[in-house]
Backbone and ligand atoms as CSV (ligand in chain L), in Angstrom:
chain,resi,resn,atom,element,x,y,z
A,1,UNK,N,N,-11.963,-10.326,17.442
A,1,UNK,CA,C,-11.012,-11.406,17.146
A,1,UNK,C,C,-10.252,-11.097,15.858
A,2,UNK,N,N,-8.976,-11.428,15.847
A,2,UNK,CA,C,-8.170,-11.150,14.656
A,2,UNK,C,C,-8.696,-11.958,13.466
A,3,UNK,N,N,-8.697,-11.279,12.304
A,3,UNK,CA,C,-9.149,-11.972,11.098
A,3,UNK,C,C,-7.932,-12.325,10.239
A,4,UNK,N,N,-7.666,-13.585,10.047
A,4,UNK,CA,C,-6.525,-13.982,9.223
A,4,UNK,C,C,-6.912,-13.912,7.754
A,5,UNK,N,N,-6.011,-13.367,6.940
A,5,UNK,CA,C,-6.357,-13.264,5.511
A,5,UNK,C,C,-5.564,-14.246,4.640
A,6,UNK,N,N,-4.350,-14.603,5.071
A,6,UNK,CA,C,-3.574,-15.601,4.311
A,6,UNK,C,C,-2.945,-16.570,5.309
A,7,UNK,N,N,-3.275,-17.829,5.148
A,7,UNK,CA,C,-2.767,-18.853,6.067
A,7,UNK,C,C,-1.829,-19.772,5.293
A,8,UNK,N,N,-0.614,-19.893,5.787
A,8,UNK,CA,C,0.324,-20.834,5.151
A,8,UNK,C,C,0.343,-22.119,5.963
A,9,UNK,N,N,0.076,-23.231,5.283
A,9,UNK,CA,C,0.159,-24.522,5.972
A,9,UNK,C,C,1.269,-25.346,5.334
A,10,UNK,N,N,2.132,-25.885,6.201
A,10,UNK,CA,C,3.299,-26.645,5.713
A,10,UNK,C,C,2.977,-28.129,5.774
A,11,UNK,N,N,3.061,-28.791,4.627
A,11,UNK,CA,C,2.724,-30.217,4.611
A,11,UNK,C,C,3.929,-31.051,4.167
A,12,UNK,N,N,4.175,-32.114,4.947
A,12,UNK,CA,C,5.230,-33.061,4.548
A,12,UNK,C,C,4.608,-34.411,4.210
A,13,UNK,N,N,3.266,-34.421,4.061
A,13,UNK,CA,C,2.501,-35.628,3.700
A,13,UNK,C,C,2.562,-36.699,4.788
A,14,UNK,N,N,2.783,-36.287,6.025
A,14,UNK,CA,C,2.709,-37.218,7.159
A,14,UNK,C,C,1.304,-37.134,7.756
A,15,UNK,N,N,0.937,-38.107,8.613
A,15,UNK,CA,C,-0.368,-38.053,9.286
A,15,UNK,C,C,-0.471,-36.788,10.129
A,16,UNK,N,N,0.661,-36.412,10.730
A,16,UNK,CA,C,0.654,-35.234,11.587
A,16,UNK,C,C,0.359,-33.962,10.784
A,17,UNK,N,N,0.980,-33.826,9.619
A,17,UNK,CA,C,0.703,-32.610,8.848
A,17,UNK,C,C,-0.673,-32.683,8.177
A,18,UNK,N,N,-1.170,-33.886,7.855
A,18,UNK,CA,C,-2.553,-34.014,7.355
A,18,UNK,C,C,-3.523,-33.456,8.389
A,19,UNK,N,N,-3.235,-33.822,9.640
A,19,UNK,CA,C,-4.086,-33.394,10.747
A,19,UNK,C,C,-4.028,-31.859,10.914
A,20,UNK,N,N,-2.824,-31.306,10.831
A,20,UNK,CA,C,-2.669,-29.846,10.927
A,20,UNK,C,C,-3.378,-29.181,9.749
A,21,UNK,N,N,-3.293,-29.814,8.590
A,21,UNK,CA,C,-3.929,-29.255,7.395
A,21,UNK,C,C,-5.440,-29.112,7.587
A,22,UNK,N,N,-6.058,-30.118,8.224
A,22,UNK,CA,C,-7.517,-30.064,8.426
A,22,UNK,C,C,-7.893,-28.817,9.219
A,23,UNK,N,N,-7.075,-28.499,10.220
A,23,UNK,CA,C,-7.365,-27.308,11.028
A,23,UNK,C,C,-7.115,-26.035,10.216
A,24,UNK,N,N,-6.042,-26.033,9.437
A,24,UNK,CA,C,-5.742,-24.858,8.594
A,24,UNK,C,C,-6.895,-24.616,7.612
A,25,UNK,N,N,-7.405,-25.695,7.043
A,25,UNK,CA,C,-8.507,-25.563,6.089
A,25,UNK,C,C,-9.763,-25.021,6.782
A,26,UNK,N,N,-10.089,-25.554,7.955
A,26,UNK,CA,C,-11.271,-25.034,8.679
A,26,UNK,C,C,-11.098,-23.562,8.982
A,27,UNK,N,N,-9.875,-23.170,9.363
A,27,UNK,CA,C,-9.659,-21.766,9.689
A,27,UNK,C,C,-9.771,-20.899,8.441
A,28,UNK,N,N,-9.228,-21.387,7.324
A,28,UNK,CA,C,-9.322,-20.622,6.068
A,28,UNK,C,C,-10.799,-20.443,5.691
A,29,UNK,N,N,-11.596,-21.486,5.905
A,29,UNK,CA,C,-13.024,-21.383,5.582
A,29,UNK,C,C,-13.698,-20.393,6.527
A,30,UNK,N,N,-13.378,-20.486,7.799
A,30,UNK,CA,C,-14.017,-19.616,8.787
A,30,UNK,C,C,-13.676,-18.140,8.545
A,31,UNK,N,N,-12.403,-17.886,8.228
A,31,UNK,CA,C,-11.960,-16.492,8.066
A,31,UNK,C,C,-12.007,-16.029,6.613
A,32,UNK,N,N,-12.498,-16.866,5.720
A,32,UNK,CA,C,-12.474,-16.579,4.281
A,32,UNK,C,C,-11.054,-16.163,3.871
A,33,UNK,N,N,-10.099,-16.939,4.300
A,33,UNK,CA,C,-8.684,-16.622,4.043
A,33,UNK,C,C,-8.168,-17.402,2.835
A,34,UNK,N,N,-7.113,-16.869,2.267
A,34,UNK,CA,C,-6.399,-17.552,1.194
A,34,UNK,C,C,-5.466,-18.582,1.854
A,35,UNK,N,N,-5.415,-19.781,1.268
A,35,UNK,CA,C,-4.590,-20.837,1.857
A,35,UNK,C,C,-3.392,-21.117,0.951
A,36,UNK,N,N,-2.204,-21.043,1.539
A,36,UNK,CA,C,-0.986,-21.395,0.792
A,36,UNK,C,C,-0.517,-22.746,1.327
A,37,UNK,N,N,-0.480,-23.743,0.455
A,37,UNK,CA,C,-0.097,-25.093,0.875
A,37,UNK,C,C,1.335,-25.329,0.388
A,38,UNK,N,N,2.239,-25.433,1.354
A,38,UNK,CA,C,3.662,-25.493,1.014
A,38,UNK,C,C,4.254,-26.866,1.324
A,39,UNK,N,N,4.994,-27.382,0.348
A,39,UNK,CA,C,5.831,-28.557,0.622
A,39,UNK,C,C,7.277,-28.215,0.255
A,40,UNK,N,N,8.180,-28.547,1.157
A,40,UNK,CA,C,9.599,-28.288,0.900
A,40,UNK,C,C,10.297,-29.608,0.584
A,41,UNK,N,N,10.963,-29.629,-0.545
A,41,UNK,CA,C,11.752,-30.814,-0.895
A,41,UNK,C,C,13.068,-30.714,-0.139
A,42,UNK,N,N,13.161,-31.574,0.856
A,42,UNK,CA,C,14.308,-31.540,1.758
A,42,UNK,C,C,15.429,-32.345,1.113
A,43,UNK,N,N,16.217,-31.670,0.338
A,43,UNK,CA,C,17.174,-32.403,-0.503
A,43,UNK,C,C,18.388,-32.913,0.265
A,44,UNK,N,N,18.795,-34.116,-0.048
A,44,UNK,CA,C,20.013,-34.642,0.578
A,44,UNK,C,C,21.241,-34.061,-0.111
A,45,UNK,N,N,21.527,-32.823,0.259
A,45,UNK,CA,C,22.593,-32.078,-0.419
A,45,UNK,C,C,23.912,-32.861,-0.447
A,46,UNK,N,N,24.207,-33.552,0.675
A,46,UNK,CA,C,25.483,-34.262,0.774
A,46,UNK,C,C,25.647,-35.356,-0.266
A,47,UNK,N,N,24.520,-35.852,-0.771
A,47,UNK,CA,C,24.602,-36.973,-1.702
A,47,UNK,C,C,24.948,-36.536,-3.117
A,48,UNK,N,N,24.854,-35.231,-3.382
A,48,UNK,CA,C,25.069,-34.757,-4.743
A,48,UNK,C,C,26.469,-35.036,-5.236
A,49,UNK,N,N,26.544,-35.902,-6.221
A,49,UNK,CA,C,27.811,-36.092,-6.898
A,49,UNK,C,C,28.941,-36.606,-6.021
A,50,UNK,N,N,28.665,-36.901,-4.778
A,50,UNK,CA,C,29.731,-37.313,-3.883
A,50,UNK,C,C,29.770,-38.836,-3.764
A,51,UNK,N,N,28.652,-39.403,-3.298
A,51,UNK,CA,C,28.610,-40.850,-3.149
A,51,UNK,C,C,28.348,-41.560,-4.482
A,52,UNK,N,N,27.519,-40.899,-5.327
A,52,UNK,CA,C,27.127,-41.546,-6.587
A,52,UNK,C,C,27.388,-40.603,-7.761
A,53,UNK,N,N,28.669,-40.438,-8.116
A,53,UNK,CA,C,29.016,-39.428,-9.123
A,53,UNK,C,C,28.477,-39.710,-10.518
A,54,UNK,N,N,28.098,-40.975,-10.811
A,54,UNK,CA,C,27.659,-41.298,-12.165
A,54,UNK,C,C,26.208,-40.898,-12.430
A,55,UNK,N,N,25.473,-40.516,-11.383
A,55,UNK,CA,C,24.053,-40.184,-11.588
A,55,UNK,C,C,23.921,-38.744,-12.079
A,56,UNK,N,N,22.976,-38.548,-13.056
A,56,UNK,CA,C,22.714,-37.187,-13.504
A,56,UNK,C,C,21.791,-36.509,-12.496
A,57,UNK,N,N,22.299,-35.534,-11.807
A,57,UNK,CA,C,21.512,-34.885,-10.766
A,57,UNK,C,C,20.420,-33.995,-11.322
A,58,UNK,N,N,20.639,-33.495,-12.538
A,58,UNK,CA,C,19.577,-32.686,-13.158
A,58,UNK,C,C,18.345,-33.568,-13.336
A,59,UNK,N,N,18.589,-34.776,-13.859
A,59,UNK,CA,C,17.494,-35.719,-14.126
A,59,UNK,C,C,16.837,-36.153,-12.810
A,60,UNK,N,N,17.674,-36.448,-11.839
A,60,UNK,CA,C,17.159,-36.882,-10.538
A,60,UNK,C,C,16.285,-35.782,-9.926
A,61,UNK,N,N,16.774,-34.546,-9.987
A,61,UNK,CA,C,16.011,-33.439,-9.409
A,61,UNK,C,C,14.689,-33.249,-10.122
A,62,UNK,N,N,14.720,-33.361,-11.461
A,62,UNK,CA,C,13.476,-33.252,-12.232
A,62,UNK,C,C,12.462,-34.279,-11.756
A,63,UNK,N,N,12.936,-35.507,-11.563
A,63,UNK,CA,C,12.024,-36.577,-11.157
A,63,UNK,C,C,11.503,-36.358,-9.737
A,64,UNK,N,N,12.357,-35.832,-8.875
A,64,UNK,CA,C,11.921,-35.549,-7.500
A,64,UNK,C,C,10.837,-34.474,-7.513
A,65,UNK,N,N,11.049,-33.423,-8.295
A,65,UNK,CA,C,10.054,-32.341,-8.370
A,65,UNK,C,C,8.744,-32.873,-8.955
A,66,UNK,N,N,8.836,-33.680,-10.028
A,66,UNK,CA,C,7.619,-34.252,-10.627
A,66,UNK,C,C,6.874,-35.116,-9.610
A,67,UNK,N,N,7.628,-35.924,-8.859
A,67,UNK,CA,C,7.012,-36.789,-7.847
A,67,UNK,C,C,6.321,-35.956,-6.781
A,68,UNK,N,N,6.976,-34.892,-6.335
A,68,UNK,CA,C,6.399,-34.028,-5.301
A,68,UNK,C,C,5.142,-33.342,-5.836
A,69,UNK,N,N,5.176,-32.926,-7.099
A,69,UNK,CA,C,3.992,-32.278,-7.679
A,69,UNK,C,C,2.814,-33.240,-7.736
A,70,UNK,N,N,3.102,-34.486,-8.101
A,70,UNK,CA,C,2.017,-35.491,-8.147
A,70,UNK,C,C,1.437,-35.720,-6.757
A,71,UNK,N,N,2.327,-35.799,-5.755
A,71,UNK,CA,C,1.832,-36.000,-4.384
A,71,UNK,C,C,0.963,-34.831,-3.952
A,72,UNK,N,N,1.395,-33.632,-4.310
A,72,UNK,CA,C,0.627,-32.436,-3.942
A,72,UNK,C,C,-0.733,-32.442,-4.635
A,73,UNK,N,N,-0.753,-32.831,-5.917
A,73,UNK,CA,C,-2.039,-32.861,-6.637
A,73,UNK,C,C,-3.000,-33.852,-5.985
A,74,UNK,N,N,-2.503,-35.041,-5.649
A,74,UNK,CA,C,-3.453,-35.997,-5.066
A,74,UNK,C,C,-3.826,-35.584,-3.641
A,75,UNK,N,N,-2.912,-34.934,-2.943
A,75,UNK,CA,C,-3.241,-34.395,-1.611
A,75,UNK,C,C,-4.399,-33.392,-1.727
A,76,UNK,N,N,-4.295,-32.490,-2.697
A,76,UNK,CA,C,-5.338,-31.458,-2.875
A,76,UNK,C,C,-6.661,-32.101,-3.281
A,77,UNK,N,N,-6.586,-33.076,-4.202
A,77,UNK,CA,C,-7.825,-33.759,-4.631
A,77,UNK,C,C,-8.508,-34.414,-3.432
A,78,UNK,N,N,-7.707,-35.010,-2.577
A,78,UNK,CA,C,-8.247,-35.758,-1.444
A,78,UNK,C,C,-8.807,-34.853,-0.347
A,79,UNK,N,N,-8.133,-33.715,-0.104
A,79,UNK,CA,C,-8.447,-32.949,1.107
A,79,UNK,C,C,-9.202,-31.644,0.900
A,80,UNK,N,N,-9.255,-31.129,-0.329
A,80,UNK,CA,C,-9.762,-29.753,-0.444
A,80,UNK,C,C,-11.257,-29.636,-0.716
A,81,UNK,N,N,-11.911,-30.713,-1.040
A,81,UNK,CA,C,-13.349,-30.675,-1.353
A,81,UNK,C,C,-13.651,-29.532,-2.309
A,82,UNK,N,N,-14.553,-28.619,-1.867
A,82,UNK,CA,C,-14.922,-27.549,-2.796
A,82,UNK,C,C,-14.237,-26.217,-2.447
A,83,UNK,N,N,-13.232,-26.258,-1.594
A,83,UNK,CA,C,-12.515,-25.019,-1.255
A,83,UNK,C,C,-11.582,-24.654,-2.411
A,84,UNK,N,N,-11.706,-23.421,-2.908
A,84,UNK,CA,C,-10.914,-23.097,-4.101
A,84,UNK,C,C,-9.919,-21.942,-3.919
A,85,UNK,N,N,-9.989,-21.247,-2.783
A,85,UNK,CA,C,-9.110,-20.082,-2.609
A,85,UNK,C,C,-7.753,-20.542,-2.046
A,86,UNK,N,N,-7.012,-21.264,-2.866
A,86,UNK,CA,C,-5.736,-21.775,-2.384
A,86,UNK,C,C,-4.695,-21.740,-3.506
A,87,UNK,N,N,-3.426,-21.821,-3.103
A,87,UNK,CA,C,-2.340,-22.032,-4.068
A,87,UNK,C,C,-1.392,-23.053,-3.447
A,88,UNK,N,N,-0.624,-23.694,-4.297
A,88,UNK,CA,C,0.355,-24.642,-3.769
A,88,UNK,C,C,1.759,-24.151,-4.121
A,89,UNK,N,N,2.710,-24.522,-3.293
A,89,UNK,CA,C,4.102,-24.174,-3.584
A,89,UNK,C,C,4.974,-25.373,-3.224
A,90,UNK,N,N,5.882,-25.692,-4.129
A,90,UNK,CA,C,6.853,-26.754,-3.866
A,90,UNK,C,C,8.229,-26.152,-4.097
A,91,UNK,N,N,9.018,-26.121,-3.048
A,91,UNK,CA,C,10.337,-25.496,-3.175
A,91,UNK,C,C,11.393,-26.401,-2.545
A,92,UNK,N,N,12.616,-26.341,-3.063
A,92,UNK,CA,C,13.690,-27.119,-2.433
A,92,UNK,C,C,14.324,-26.327,-1.294
A,93,UNK,N,N,14.933,-27.017,-0.367
A,93,UNK,CA,C,15.674,-26.315,0.684
A,93,UNK,C,C,15.487,-26.946,2.037
A,94,UNK,N,N,15.865,-26.168,3.062
A,94,UNK,CA,C,15.674,-26.604,4.448
A,94,UNK,C,C,14.238,-26.272,4.824
A,95,UNK,N,N,13.470,-27.254,5.295
A,95,UNK,CA,C,12.059,-26.972,5.558
A,95,UNK,C,C,11.808,-25.727,6.417
A,96,UNK,N,N,12.491,-25.593,7.554
A,96,UNK,CA,C,12.126,-24.447,8.414
A,96,UNK,C,C,12.447,-23.110,7.733
A,97,UNK,N,N,13.573,-23.072,7.005
A,97,UNK,CA,C,13.949,-21.808,6.333
A,97,UNK,C,C,12.929,-21.453,5.266
A,98,UNK,N,N,12.516,-22.461,4.500
A,98,UNK,CA,C,11.574,-22.197,3.414
A,98,UNK,C,C,10.180,-21.864,3.938
A,99,UNK,N,N,9.795,-22.498,5.043
A,99,UNK,CA,C,8.481,-22.176,5.623
A,99,UNK,C,C,8.455,-20.693,6.013
A,100,UNK,N,N,9.525,-20.229,6.653
A,100,UNK,CA,C,9.592,-18.813,7.063
A,100,UNK,C,C,9.668,-17.890,5.850
A,101,UNK,N,N,10.479,-18.277,4.881
A,101,UNK,CA,C,10.661,-17.460,3.678
A,101,UNK,C,C,9.345,-17.342,2.881
A,102,UNK,N,N,8.709,-18.481,2.679
A,102,UNK,CA,C,7.473,-18.490,1.882
A,102,UNK,C,C,6.348,-17.772,2.621
A,103,UNK,N,N,6.353,-17.843,3.934
A,103,UNK,CA,C,5.337,-17.114,4.712
A,103,UNK,C,C,5.522,-15.621,4.467
A,104,UNK,N,N,6.757,-15.187,4.483
A,104,UNK,CA,C,7.080,-13.785,4.217
A,104,UNK,C,C,6.651,-13.401,2.800
A,105,UNK,N,N,7.084,-14.204,1.830
A,105,UNK,CA,C,6.817,-13.892,0.419
A,105,UNK,C,C,5.322,-13.859,0.105
A,106,UNK,N,N,4.563,-14.726,0.762
A,106,UNK,CA,C,3.141,-14.791,0.408
A,106,UNK,C,C,2.293,-13.864,1.265
A,107,UNK,N,N,2.918,-13.146,2.180
A,107,UNK,CA,C,2.170,-12.212,3.029
A,107,UNK,C,C,1.267,-12.945,4.022
A,108,UNK,N,N,1.718,-14.139,4.441
A,108,UNK,CA,C,0.894,-14.917,5.374
A,108,UNK,C,C,0.821,-14.216,6.727
A,109,UNK,N,N,-0.330,-14.314,7.373
A,109,UNK,CA,C,-0.408,-13.786,8.737
A,109,UNK,C,C,-0.590,-14.903,9.765
A,110,UNK,N,N,-0.526,-16.146,9.293
A,110,UNK,CA,C,-0.544,-17.293,10.218
A,110,UNK,C,C,0.148,-18.470,9.537
A,111,UNK,N,N,0.970,-19.179,10.306
A,111,UNK,CA,C,1.610,-20.404,9.811
A,111,UNK,C,C,1.020,-21.568,10.611
A,112,UNK,N,N,0.619,-22.615,9.899
A,112,UNK,CA,C,0.097,-23.800,10.588
A,112,UNK,C,C,0.989,-24.995,10.241
A,113,UNK,N,N,1.377,-25.746,11.251
A,113,UNK,CA,C,2.158,-26.954,10.991
A,113,UNK,C,C,1.954,-27.974,12.105
A,114,UNK,N,N,2.318,-29.212,11.823
A,114,UNK,CA,C,2.198,-30.247,12.843
A,114,UNK,C,C,3.315,-30.111,13.866
A,115,UNK,N,N,3.080,-30.644,15.069
A,115,UNK,CA,C,4.169,-30.629,16.056
A,115,UNK,C,C,5.255,-31.627,15.651
A,116,UNK,N,N,4.845,-32.641,14.888
A,116,UNK,CA,C,5.797,-33.652,14.431
A,116,UNK,C,C,5.586,-33.897,12.948
A,117,UNK,N,N,6.578,-34.519,12.338
A,117,UNK,CA,C,6.467,-34.796,10.917
A,117,UNK,C,C,6.828,-36.228,10.626
A,118,UNK,N,N,7.467,-36.424,9.499
A,118,UNK,CA,C,7.749,-37.793,9.083
A,118,UNK,C,C,8.877,-38.444,9.866
A,119,UNK,N,N,9.645,-37.623,10.589
A,119,UNK,CA,C,10.728,-38.211,11.378
A,119,UNK,C,C,10.173,-38.988,12.575
A,120,UNK,N,N,8.955,-38.635,13.011
A,120,UNK,CA,C,8.237,-39.419,14.010
A,120,UNK,C,C,8.915,-39.552,15.365
A,121,UNK,N,N,9.682,-38.560,15.779
A,121,UNK,CA,C,10.305,-38.611,17.115
A,121,UNK,C,C,9.274,-38.153,18.141
A,122,UNK,N,N,8.435,-39.091,18.528
A,122,UNK,CA,C,7.267,-38.746,19.320
A,122,UNK,C,C,7.584,-38.323,20.746
A,123,UNK,N,N,8.759,-38.747,21.244
A,123,UNK,CA,C,9.083,-38.440,22.626
A,123,UNK,C,C,9.489,-36.980,22.822
A,124,UNK,N,N,9.845,-36.300,21.728
A,124,UNK,CA,C,10.181,-34.888,21.896
A,124,UNK,C,C,8.917,-34.059,21.730
A,125,UNK,N,N,8.918,-32.896,22.400
A,125,UNK,CA,C,7.718,-32.053,22.385
A,125,UNK,C,C,7.427,-31.547,20.982
A,126,UNK,N,N,8.463,-31.097,20.303
A,126,UNK,CA,C,8.347,-30.612,18.933
A,126,UNK,C,C,9.392,-31.296,18.071
A,127,UNK,N,N,9.057,-31.538,16.802
A,127,UNK,CA,C,10.074,-31.962,15.855
A,127,UNK,C,C,10.997,-30.780,15.577
A,128,UNK,N,N,12.086,-31.010,14.866
A,128,UNK,CA,C,13.076,-29.934,14.721
A,128,UNK,C,C,12.574,-28.815,13.805
A,129,UNK,N,N,11.780,-29.153,12.801
A,129,UNK,CA,C,11.238,-28.099,11.933
A,129,UNK,C,C,10.273,-27.236,12.742
A,130,UNK,N,N,9.365,-27.906,13.433
A,130,UNK,CA,C,8.362,-27.173,14.222
A,130,UNK,C,C,9.063,-26.268,15.238
A,131,UNK,N,N,10.054,-26.805,15.900
A,131,UNK,CA,C,10.730,-26.029,16.933
A,131,UNK,C,C,11.407,-24.782,16.351
A,132,UNK,N,N,12.079,-24.953,15.216
A,132,UNK,CA,C,12.796,-23.809,14.633
A,132,UNK,C,C,11.817,-22.770,14.102
A,133,UNK,N,N,10.722,-23.232,13.514
A,133,UNK,CA,C,9.742,-22.259,12.997
A,133,UNK,C,C,9.150,-21.462,14.156
A,134,UNK,N,N,8.768,-22.167,15.227
A,134,UNK,CA,C,8.187,-21.469,16.383
A,134,UNK,C,C,9.188,-20.458,16.950
A,135,UNK,N,N,10.456,-20.872,17.052
A,135,UNK,CA,C,11.464,-19.987,17.661
A,135,UNK,C,C,11.773,-18.774,16.808
A,136,UNK,N,N,11.760,-18.948,15.469
A,136,UNK,CA,C,12.269,-17.872,14.612
A,136,UNK,C,C,11.191,-17.061,13.910
A,137,UNK,N,N,9.948,-17.515,13.924
A,137,UNK,CA,C,8.936,-16.826,13.122
A,137,UNK,C,C,8.535,-15.482,13.709
A,138,UNK,N,N,8.349,-14.507,12.813
A,138,UNK,CA,C,7.818,-13.225,13.279
A,138,UNK,C,C,6.292,-13.205,13.162
A,139,UNK,N,N,5.735,-14.274,12.566
A,139,UNK,CA,C,4.277,-14.381,12.451
A,139,UNK,C,C,3.765,-15.352,13.520
A,140,UNK,N,N,2.474,-15.250,13.834
A,140,UNK,CA,C,1.911,-16.263,14.732
A,140,UNK,C,C,2.024,-17.652,14.107
A,141,UNK,N,N,2.329,-18.639,14.943
A,141,UNK,CA,C,2.457,-20.024,14.459
A,141,UNK,C,C,1.499,-20.896,15.260
A,142,UNK,N,N,0.722,-21.690,14.553
A,142,UNK,CA,C,-0.179,-22.624,15.210
A,142,UNK,C,C,0.367,-24.034,14.987
A,143,UNK,N,N,0.766,-24.705,16.076
A,143,UNK,CA,C,1.258,-26.078,15.931
A,143,UNK,C,C,0.162,-27.030,16.397
A,144,UNK,N,N,-0.005,-28.114,15.650
A,144,UNK,CA,C,-1.122,-29.019,15.921
A,144,UNK,C,C,-0.581,-30.404,16.212
A,145,UNK,N,N,-0.950,-30.907,17.361
A,145,UNK,CA,C,-0.469,-32.237,17.760
A,145,UNK,C,C,-1.467,-33.298,17.319
A,146,UNK,N,N,-0.949,-34.351,16.726
A,146,UNK,CA,C,-1.809,-35.466,16.328
A,146,UNK,C,C,-1.966,-36.403,17.519
A,147,UNK,N,N,-3.205,-36.538,17.982
A,147,UNK,CA,C,-3.468,-37.434,19.099
A,147,UNK,C,C,-3.293,-38.876,18.628
A,148,UNK,N,N,-2.614,-39.671,19.417
A,148,UNK,CA,C,-2.398,-41.092,19.067
A,148,UNK,C,C,-3.708,-41.801,18.731
A,149,UNK,N,N,-4.810,-41.366,19.379
A,149,UNK,CA,C,-6.100,-42.060,19.186
A,149,UNK,C,C,-6.855,-41.540,17.979
A,150,UNK,N,N,-6.343,-40.496,17.304
A,150,UNK,CA,C,-7.064,-39.937,16.137
A,150,UNK,C,C,-7.045,-40.920,14.980
L,1,AMP,P1,P,9.206,-31.947,12.092
L,1,AMP,O1,O,9.496,-30.816,13.031
L,1,AMP,O2,O,10.187,-32.100,10.992
L,1,AMP,O3,O,8.935,-33.232,12.835
L,1,AMP,O4,O,7.833,-31.569,11.346
L,1,AMP,C1,C,6.820,-30.810,11.977
L,1,AMP,C2,C,5.887,-30.229,10.933
L,1,AMP,O5,O,6.636,-29.353,10.081
L,1,AMP,C3,C,5.196,-31.227,9.995
L,1,AMP,O6,O,4.004,-31.789,10.550
L,1,AMP,C4,C,4.881,-30.314,8.825
L,1,AMP,O7,O,3.734,-29.529,9.110
L,1,AMP,C5,C,6.109,-29.390,8.780
L,1,AMP,N1,N,7.158,-29.915,7.873
L,1,AMP,C6,C,8.207,-30.731,8.180
L,1,AMP,N2,N,8.926,-31.001,7.088
L,1,AMP,C7,C,8.324,-30.349,6.068
L,1,AMP,C8,C,8.573,-30.250,4.661
L,1,AMP,N3,N,9.592,-30.890,4.087
L,1,AMP,N4,N,7.739,-29.500,3.907
L,1,AMP,C9,C,6.693,-28.864,4.480
L,1,AMP,N5,N,6.397,-28.921,5.781
L,1,AMP,C10,C,7.199,-29.654,6.568
């Protein structure tokens, strides 16, 4: 059986990605793999200086990054127990592009993500991030569906 050495798990802090994370963590433990926990700040690029020109975007971005870092810290405190072979990454951009890019940069040999995220379009088979990652990734991708009864 293939032994994974670096697993990248993409979290958007939804129930679906929490669920995918649990599987990524079990796999990292089983394979003694390094876990890269990635969150992408999906920035509303169109809003910059266009609708609300009086807002300082530098300040806003700083606060968004700080907020995301706090969420990541409490996520790790809550979910990682005594697992220590991990790193976190918070980057701005388009989620699917950054998931692929960060997987490449970190030398991941497996990407784990939920089939759906915070957009919650349950009637579609895959959310748009999941679909694009599956279609474009050169690495194996494991998508995890959250059962309604979980
Ligand atoms: P979606 O396709 O957007 O419904 O989301 C499917 C999965 O992609 C989620 O369960 C996450 O695992 C991942 N994902 C979506 N958005 C992000 C994001 N901003 N940062 C990290 N992972 C994400």
